[in-house]
C-alpha positions as CSV (number, residue, x, y, z in Angstrom):
1,X,-2.2,52.1,15.6
2,X,-3.0,55.6,14.4
3,X,-6.1,56.3,12.3
4,X,-3.8,57.1,9.3
5,X,-2.0,53.7,9.6
6,X,-5.4,51.9,10.0
7,X,-6.7,53.7,6.9
8,X,-3.6,52.7,4.9
9,X,-3.7,49.1,6.0
10,X,-7.4,48.8,5.3
11,X,-6.9,50.4,1.9
12,X,-4.1,48.0,1.0
13,X,-6.1,45.0,2.1
14,X,-9.1,46.2,0.1
15,X,-6.9,46.7,-3.0
16,X,-5.4,43.2,-2.5
17,X,-8.8,41.6,-2.2
18,X,-10.2,43.6,-5.1
19,X,-7.3,42.7,-7.3
20,X,-7.6,39.0,-6.4
21,X,-11.4,39.0,-7.2
22,X,-10.7,40.8,-10.5
23,X,-8.0,38.3,-11.4
24,X,-10.3,35.4,-10.7
25,X,-13.1,37.0,-12.7
26,X,-10.7,37.3,-15.6
27,X,-9.9,33.5,-15.3
28,X,-13.5,32.6,-15.0
29,X,-14.2,34.6,-18.1
30,X,-11.5,32.6,-19.9
31,X,-13.1,29.3,-18.9
32,X,-16.6,30.5,-19.7
33,X,-15.5,31.7,-23.1
34,X,-14.1,28.2,-23.8
35,X,-17.4,26.7,-22.7
36,X,-19.2,29.0,-25.0
37,X,-17.1,27.9,-28.0
38,X,-17.0,24.2,-27.1
39,X,-19.5,23.2,-29.8
40,X,-17.5,25.1,-32.5
41,X,-14.2,23.4,-31.4
42,X,-15.9,20.1,-31.3
43,X,-16.9,20.5,-34.9
44,X,-13.3,21.3,-35.9
45,X,-12.0,18.3,-34.0
46,X,-14.6,16.0,-35.7
47,X,-13.7,17.3,-39.1
48,X,-10.1,16.4,-38.5
49,X,-11.2,13.0,-37.1
50,X,-13.1,12.4,-40.3
51,X,-10.2,13.4,-42.5
52,X,-7.9,11.0,-40.7
53,X,-4.7,12.2,-42.6
54,X,-1.5,10.3,-41.8
55,X,1.9,11.8,-41.0
56,X,3.1,14.5,-43.4
57,X,-0.1,14.1,-45.4
58,X,-2.2,16.3,-43.1
59,X,-2.8,19.1,-45.6
60,X,-6.5,19.7,-44.9
61,X,-6.1,19.2,-41.1
62,X,-3.2,21.7,-40.9
63,X,-5.1,24.2,-43.1
64,X,-8.2,24.0,-40.9
65,X,-6.2,24.8,-37.8
66,X,-4.2,27.5,-39.5
67,X,-7.5,29.2,-40.6
68,X,-8.9,28.9,-37.1
69,X,-5.9,30.6,-35.6
70,X,-5.6,33.2,-38.3
71,X,-9.3,34.2,-37.9
72,X,-8.5,34.7,-34.2
73,X,-5.7,37.1,-35.0
74,X,-2.6,34.9,-35.1
75,X,0.1,35.4,-37.8
76,X,0.7,32.1,-39.6
77,X,4.2,31.0,-40.8
78,X,3.9,27.6,-42.6
79,X,6.0,25.1,-44.4
80,X,8.7,25.1,-41.6
81,X,11.8,22.9,-41.4
82,X,11.1,21.8,-45.0
83,X,7.8,20.2,-43.9
84,X,4.7,21.4,-45.8
85,X,2.3,20.7,-42.9
86,X,4.4,22.2,-40.1
87,X,3.5,25.7,-39.0
88,X,3.7,28.3,-36.2
89,X,0.8,30.7,-35.4
90,X,2.1,33.7,-33.3
91,X,0.5,36.5,-31.4
92,X,2.2,39.4,-29.5
93,X,5.8,40.3,-29.1
94,X,8.6,40.3,-26.5
95,X,9.1,38.1,-23.5
96,X,8.1,35.7,-22.2
97,X,7.6,33.4,-25.2
98,X,5.2,30.6,-24.4
99,X,4.6,27.8,-26.9
100,X,1.7,25.4,-27.1
101,X,2.1,22.3,-29.3
102,X,-0.6,20.7,-31.3
103,X,-0.6,17.4,-33.3
104,X,-3.1,16.2,-36.0
105,X,-1.8,13.0,-37.7
106,X,-3.8,9.7,-37.8
107,X,-2.5,6.1,-37.6
108,X,-2.6,3.7,-40.6
109,X,-4.9,0.7,-40.5
110,X,-7.2,1.8,-37.7
111,X,-10.3,2.9,-39.6
112,X,-13.3,2.9,-37.3
113,X,-16.8,4.4,-37.1
114,X,-17.9,6.3,-34.0
115,X,-19.8,3.3,-32.6
116,X,-19.1,1.0,-29.6
117,X,-18.4,-2.1,-31.7
118,X,-15.6,-2.8,-34.1
119,X,-16.8,-1.5,-37.5
120,X,-14.5,-0.1,-40.2
121,X,-15.2,3.3,-41.7
122,X,-13.5,2.1,-44.9
123,X,-10.6,4.5,-44.7
124,X,-6.8,4.1,-44.8
125,X,-6.3,5.5,-41.2
126,X,-8.0,6.5,-38.0
127,X,-7.3,8.8,-35.1
128,X,-6.4,6.1,-32.6
129,X,-4.2,8.4,-30.6
130,X,-6.6,11.3,-30.6
131,X,-4.5,13.9,-32.3
132,X,-7.6,15.5,-33.8
133,X,-8.4,16.4,-30.2
134,X,-4.8,17.3,-29.4
135,X,-4.4,19.9,-32.2
136,X,-7.9,21.4,-31.7
137,X,-7.6,21.7,-27.9
138,X,-4.2,23.3,-28.2
139,X,-5.5,25.8,-30.7
140,X,-8.5,26.6,-28.5
141,X,-6.2,27.2,-25.6
142,X,-3.9,29.5,-27.6
143,X,-6.9,31.5,-28.7
144,X,-8.3,31.8,-25.2
145,X,-4.9,32.8,-23.8
146,X,-4.5,35.3,-26.6
147,X,-7.9,36.9,-25.8
148,X,-6.8,37.1,-22.1
149,X,-3.6,38.8,-23.1
150,X,-5.4,41.4,-25.3
151,X,-8.0,42.1,-22.6
152,X,-5.4,42.6,-19.9
153,X,-2.8,44.4,-22.2
154,X,-0.3,41.7,-21.3
155,X,3.1,41.8,-23.0
156,X,4.7,38.6,-24.3
157,X,4.6,36.2,-27.3
158,X,2.2,33.3,-27.6
159,X,2.9,30.6,-30.2
160,X,1.0,27.6,-31.4
161,X,3.3,25.0,-32.9
162,X,1.6,22.9,-35.5
163,X,3.6,19.7,-35.3
164,X,2.7,17.0,-37.8
165,X,3.7,13.3,-38.1
166,X,4.2,12.6,-34.4
167,X,3.4,8.9,-35.0
168,X,6.8,7.9,-36.3
169,X,7.6,10.9,-38.5
170,X,9.3,13.1,-35.8
171,X,8.4,16.5,-37.1
172,X,9.3,18.1,-33.7
173,X,12.8,16.7,-34.1
174,X,13.3,18.5,-37.4
175,X,11.7,21.6,-35.9
176,X,14.0,21.4,-32.9
177,X,17.1,20.8,-35.2
178,X,16.0,23.9,-37.2
179,X,16.1,26.0,-34.0
180,X,12.4,26.8,-34.0
181,X,12.1,26.3,-30.2
182,X,15.4,27.9,-29.2
183,X,13.9,31.2,-28.0
184,X,10.9,29.7,-26.3
185,X,10.8,30.1,-22.5
186,X,8.3,27.3,-21.8
187,X,6.6,24.7,-24.1
188,X,3.2,23.2,-23.2
189,X,1.6,20.0,-24.5
190,X,-1.1,17.5,-23.6
191,X,-2.3,14.1,-24.8
192,X,-5.6,12.3,-25.1
193,X,-6.0,9.5,-22.5
194,X,-8.4,7.3,-20.6
195,X,-8.0,9.3,-17.4
196,X,-7.1,12.8,-16.1
197,X,-3.5,13.0,-14.9
198,X,-0.8,15.7,-14.7
199,X,1.9,13.8,-12.8
200,X,5.5,13.8,-14.1
201,X,5.4,11.9,-17.4
202,X,8.0,9.8,-19.0
203,X,8.6,8.5,-22.5
204,X,11.1,6.1,-24.1
205,X,13.8,7.2,-26.5
206,X,13.2,5.6,-29.9
207,X,15.1,4.9,-33.1
208,X,13.2,3.5,-36.1
209,X,14.5,2.3,-39.4
210,X,13.5,0.5,-42.6
211,X,15.9,-2.4,-43.5
212,X,15.8,-3.3,-47.2
213,X,17.2,-6.6,-48.6
214,X,18.0,-7.2,-52.2
215,X,18.3,-10.7,-53.7
216,X,18.0,-12.4,-57.0
217,X,14.7,-13.5,-58.6
218,X,14.1,-17.0,-59.9
219,X,11.4,-19.5,-60.4
220,X,10.9,-20.9,-56.9
221,X,10.3,-24.4,-58.2
222,X,12.0,-24.5,-61.6
223,X,15.3,-22.9,-60.7
224,X,15.5,-22.3,-56.9
225,X,19.3,-22.6,-57.0
226,X,19.5,-19.4,-59.0
227,X,17.6,-17.4,-56.5
228,X,18.7,-15.5,-53.5
229,X,15.7,-14.6,-51.4
230,X,15.5,-11.1,-49.9
231,X,12.7,-12.4,-47.7
232,X,15.2,-15.1,-46.3
233,X,17.4,-12.1,-45.4
234,X,14.6,-10.5,-43.4
235,X,13.6,-13.7,-41.7
236,X,17.2,-14.4,-40.7
237,X,17.5,-10.9,-39.4
238,X,14.3,-11.2,-37.4
239,X,15.4,-14.5,-35.9
240,X,18.7,-13.0,-34.7
241,X,17.0,-9.9,-33.3
242,X,14.5,-12.2,-31.4
243,X,17.4,-14.2,-30.0
244,X,19.0,-10.9,-29.0
245,X,16.1,-10.1,-26.7
246,X,17.5,-12.4,-24.0
247,X,20.6,-10.3,-23.8
248,X,19.4,-6.7,-23.7
249,X,18.2,-4.5,-20.7
250,X,14.7,-5.6,-19.7
251,X,13.3,-2.0,-20.2
252,X,14.0,-2.3,-23.9
253,X,11.2,-2.7,-26.4
254,X,11.8,-3.9,-30.0
255,X,9.0,-4.3,-32.6
256,X,8.9,-4.8,-36.3
257,X,6.5,-5.3,-39.3
258,X,7.4,-6.8,-42.7
259,X,6.2,-4.1,-45.0
260,X,7.2,-5.9,-48.2
261,X,7.8,-9.7,-48.3
262,X,7.5,-10.4,-52.0
263,X,4.5,-10.8,-54.3
264,X,4.0,-14.5,-55.2
265,X,5.1,-17.7,-53.5
266,X,6.5,-19.2,-56.8
267,X,8.8,-16.2,-57.3
268,X,12.0,-15.8,-55.2
269,X,11.6,-12.2,-54.1
270,X,14.5,-9.9,-55.1
271,X,13.3,-7.2,-52.7
272,X,11.9,-7.2,-49.2
273,X,11.6,-4.6,-46.4
274,X,11.2,-4.7,-42.6
275,X,10.3,-1.7,-40.4
276,X,11.9,-1.7,-36.9
277,X,11.4,0.3,-33.7
278,X,13.9,0.1,-30.9
279,X,13.1,1.8,-27.5
280,X,14.7,2.4,-24.2
281,X,14.4,5.1,-21.5
282,X,18.0,6.3,-22.2
283,X,19.0,7.4,-25.6
284,X,22.6,6.2,-25.3
285,X,21.3,2.7,-24.6
286,X,18.8,2.7,-27.5
287,X,21.7,3.8,-29.8
288,X,23.8,0.8,-28.7
289,X,20.8,-1.6,-29.2
290,X,20.1,-0.2,-32.6
291,X,23.7,-0.7,-33.6
292,X,23.3,-4.4,-32.7
293,X,20.2,-4.6,-34.8
294,X,22.2,-3.3,-37.7
295,X,24.8,-6.0,-37.1
296,X,22.1,-8.6,-37.2
297,X,20.9,-7.3,-40.5
298,X,24.4,-7.3,-41.9
299,X,24.9,-10.9,-40.8
300,X,21.6,-11.9,-42.2
301,X,22.5,-10.5,-45.6
302,X,25.9,-12.3,-45.5
303,X,24.3,-15.6,-44.6
304,X,21.6,-15.5,-47.2
305,X,23.7,-14.2,-50.1
306,X,21.7,-11.0,-50.3
307,X,22.6,-7.3,-49.8
308,X,21.1,-4.9,-47.4
309,X,20.8,-1.2,-46.7
310,X,18.8,0.7,-44.2
311,X,17.2,4.1,-43.7
312,X,16.8,5.7,-40.3
313,X,13.2,7.0,-40.4
314,X,13.0,8.6,-37.0
315,X,14.9,9.0,-33.7
316,X,13.5,10.7,-30.6
317,X,14.8,11.5,-27.1
318,X,13.3,10.4,-23.8
319,X,11.2,13.1,-21.9
320,X,13.0,15.4,-19.6
321,X,10.7,16.2,-16.6
322,X,10.2,19.7,-15.1
323,X,8.6,19.4,-11.7
324,X,8.4,23.1,-11.2
325,X,6.0,23.3,-14.1
326,X,4.3,19.9,-13.5
327,X,2.8,20.9,-10.1
328,X,1.3,24.1,-11.6
329,X,-0.3,22.1,-14.4
330,X,-1.6,19.5,-11.9
331,X,-3.2,22.3,-9.8
332,X,-4.8,23.8,-13.0
333,X,-6.2,20.4,-14.1
334,X,-7.6,19.8,-10.6
335,X,-9.3,23.2,-10.7
336,X,-10.8,22.4,-14.1
337,X,-11.8,18.9,-13.1
338,X,-12.9,16.0,-15.2
339,X,-16.0,15.2,-17.2
340,X,-19.5,14.0,-16.4
341,X,-21.1,11.5,-18.9
342,X,-24.6,11.9,-20.1
343,X,-26.9,8.8,-20.0
344,X,-26.2,8.3,-23.7
345,X,-22.5,8.6,-23.2
346,X,-22.6,6.1,-20.3
347,X,-24.4,3.6,-22.4
348,X,-21.8,4.0,-25.1
349,X,-19.0,3.7,-22.5
350,X,-20.4,0.5,-21.0
351,X,-20.5,-1.1,-24.4
352,X,-16.9,-0.1,-25.0
353,X,-16.0,-1.5,-21.5
354,X,-17.5,-4.9,-22.4
355,X,-15.3,-5.0,-25.5
356,X,-12.4,-4.4,-23.1
357,X,-13.4,-7.3,-20.9
358,X,-15.0,-5.2,-18.2
359,X,-18.6,-5.4,-16.8
360,X,-19.1,-1.6,-17.1
361,X,-17.1,1.6,-17.5
362,X,-15.3,3.0,-14.5
363,X,-16.5,6.6,-15.0
364,X,-14.7,7.8,-11.8
365,X,-11.5,8.0,-13.8
366,X,-13.2,10.4,-16.3
367,X,-14.7,12.5,-13.5
368,X,-11.8,12.7,-11.2
369,X,-8.1,13.8,-11.4
370,X,-5.5,11.3,-10.5
371,X,-3.2,12.0,-7.5
372,X,0.0,13.9,-8.2
373,X,3.2,11.8,-8.6
374,X,6.7,12.9,-9.3
375,X,7.8,9.7,-11.0
376,X,6.4,7.6,-13.9
377,X,7.2,4.6,-16.0
378,X,7.5,4.9,-19.7
379,X,6.0,2.7,-22.4
380,X,5.6,4.8,-25.5
381,X,7.7,7.4,-27.2
382,X,7.1,10.9,-28.5
383,X,9.0,13.6,-30.4
384,X,8.1,15.9,-27.5
385,X,11.1,14.4,-25.9
386,X,13.5,16.4,-28.2
387,X,11.6,19.6,-27.4
388,X,12.0,18.8,-23.7
389,X,15.8,18.9,-24.1
390,X,15.7,22.2,-25.9
391,X,13.2,24.2,-23.7
392,X,11.5,23.6,-20.4
393,X,8.5,21.4,-21.3
394,X,5.4,20.1,-19.5
395,X,2.3,18.1,-20.3
396,X,-0.6,16.1,-19.0
397,X,-3.5,13.9,-20.2
398,X,-7.2,14.1,-20.0
399,X,-10.0,11.5,-20.3
400,X,-11.0,11.6,-24.0
401,X,-11.5,7.9,-24.2
402,X,-13.6,5.5,-22.1
403,X,-11.6,4.6,-19.0
404,X,-9.5,1.4,-19.6
405,X,-9.1,2.1,-23.3
406,X,-5.6,1.7,-24.8
407,X,-4.2,4.2,-27.3
408,X,-3.8,2.8,-30.8
409,X,-7.0,0.8,-30.6
410,X,-10.4,0.9,-32.4
411,X,-12.0,1.8,-29.1
412,X,-9.9,5.0,-28.9
413,X,-10.9,5.9,-32.5
414,X,-14.6,5.3,-31.7
415,X,-14.7,7.4,-28.5
416,X,-12.6,10.1,-30.1
417,X,-15.3,10.5,-32.7
418,X,-18.0,11.3,-30.1
419,X,-18.9,13.9,-27.5
420,X,-16.9,11.9,-25.0
421,X,-13.7,12.9,-26.9
422,X,-14.9,16.5,-27.2
423,X,-15.6,16.8,-23.5
424,X,-12.1,15.6,-22.5
425,X,-10.6,17.9,-25.2
426,X,-12.2,21.0,-23.6
427,X,-10.7,20.0,-20.2
428,X,-7.3,20.0,-21.9
429,X,-8.0,23.4,-23.5
430,X,-8.9,25.0,-20.2
431,X,-5.9,23.5,-18.4
432,X,-3.5,24.7,-21.1
433,X,-5.0,28.2,-21.2
434,X,-4.8,28.6,-17.4
435,X,-1.2,27.4,-17.4
436,X,-0.2,29.7,-20.2
437,X,-1.8,32.6,-18.3
438,X,0.1,31.6,-15.1
439,X,3.4,31.8,-17.1
440,X,2.6,35.2,-18.5
441,X,1.7,36.5,-15.0
442,X,4.6,34.9,-13.1
443,X,8.2,35.6,-14.3
444,X,9.6,33.9,-11.2
445,X,7.8,30.7,-12.1
446,X,9.4,30.9,-15.6
447,X,12.8,31.5,-14.2
448,X,12.5,28.7,-11.6
449,X,11.5,26.3,-14.4
450,X,14.5,27.4,-16.5
451,X,16.8,26.8,-13.5
452,X,15.5,23.3,-13.0
453,X,15.7,22.6,-16.8
454,X,19.4,23.6,-16.9
455,X,20.2,21.5,-13.8
456,X,18.5,18.4,-15.2
457,X,19.9,18.7,-18.7
458,X,23.4,19.4,-17.5
459,X,25.8,22.3,-18.1
460,X,27.7,20.7,-21.0
461,X,24.6,19.4,-22.9
462,X,24.6,19.8,-26.6
463,X,21.4,18.8,-28.6
464,X,22.3,16.3,-31.3
465,X,19.3,14.6,-33.0
466,X,19.3,10.9,-33.1
467,X,18.2,10.9,-36.7
468,X,21.3,12.9,-37.8
469,X,21.2,15.3,-40.6
470,X,18.7,13.5,-42.8
471,X,15.9,15.4,-44.5
472,X,12.4,15.0,-43.2
473,X,11.0,11.6,-44.1
474,X,8.0,13.0,-45.9
475,X,7.2,9.7,-47.6
476,X,7.5,7.4,-44.6
477,X,3.8,6.5,-44.7
478,X,3.9,5.6,-48.4
């Protein structure tokens, strides 16, 4: 090799190494910057935890996230899809367009103090699914990615999607129906969990509805023959649906609560209401099961001399996986790693573990990242499913709860109100930020994800929401 060729090769190699080192320094700066702001983001998350606003009632929580993003240079567009607490915060212009979703609604009836024993905080709701952490981490990631874009003069559009009422309200469905995700190249999300995992996720399709029965009031002892009990209608319906369970696919889940069963035993109730969820991992199956539930309600009304109507509250798709994106997210989560508990956090965690029937907390699941898998079983549902059929979508979970904790429990609320939740939240923020940066850097990755998305979704797919053309159910928590 001539001296000139040697010089050129050596120069190219030096440039390659130098570029790689510079890129890594940039990424290290992103992670260090998030570390430096972790206390501030923890305060935001805990403010939302304390507010504990339920679906479509998250005025203060949404406003806090909007201010946080606006102060960081994002343009805010709020009140979207006829939902007062839905918003988009946007930075940049042009392609690619990367979206990061954030939630912030609490669950009713799960008030809990940030202590390792069951103790109500005296509120109407609690963050038993950790959405205070979800929204804050996603906002932190968006801000970190935005700062990286500005530092590196990177073109493209970054959006934070403020998506309220995930717990049964389905804001993402209305936002998808409105076309707010149509131009997005890739959408990112995460969820609080009791472990760190970025394997391919799954979620059940779900249709929920409130069935309302109308009867005739009468004195239950003095003139029972004049009465027609709306509660009898609900009980007859519930009995028939429970008998139906023997004759539906075993993956199906059906649950209900009687939200209004009358006011006094000696008054035949003329109004009663029951709230149903039906789930399956295929939306066509859940639609057929829901139709059978409606038939049971109609039969119950006929048999009890009452009348019935129903309102579909929510309907969500199953999740559509994207393995092209999933592996990238897993690699980023592995690079970030899990969390180490302090002695105080370990003491808290051990007490929580005892309440879960364990001798002590398995902290390895908080510290380590679970092995990558390309398949998963589904148990819950999420309106992220609808987004995943509109745009390539990927997510993961981090250990914001004591290992072994179930979502929708007082233990989840308690840990989410402590530094344990905050630590797991920052793992999520870092993973989201790194993934967004990967997507801005690698157009081939984005294109490959789109190709897989089109193949999985099918060439003739047309997005039709399961909840039809109804307006957002803004009062579903009332």
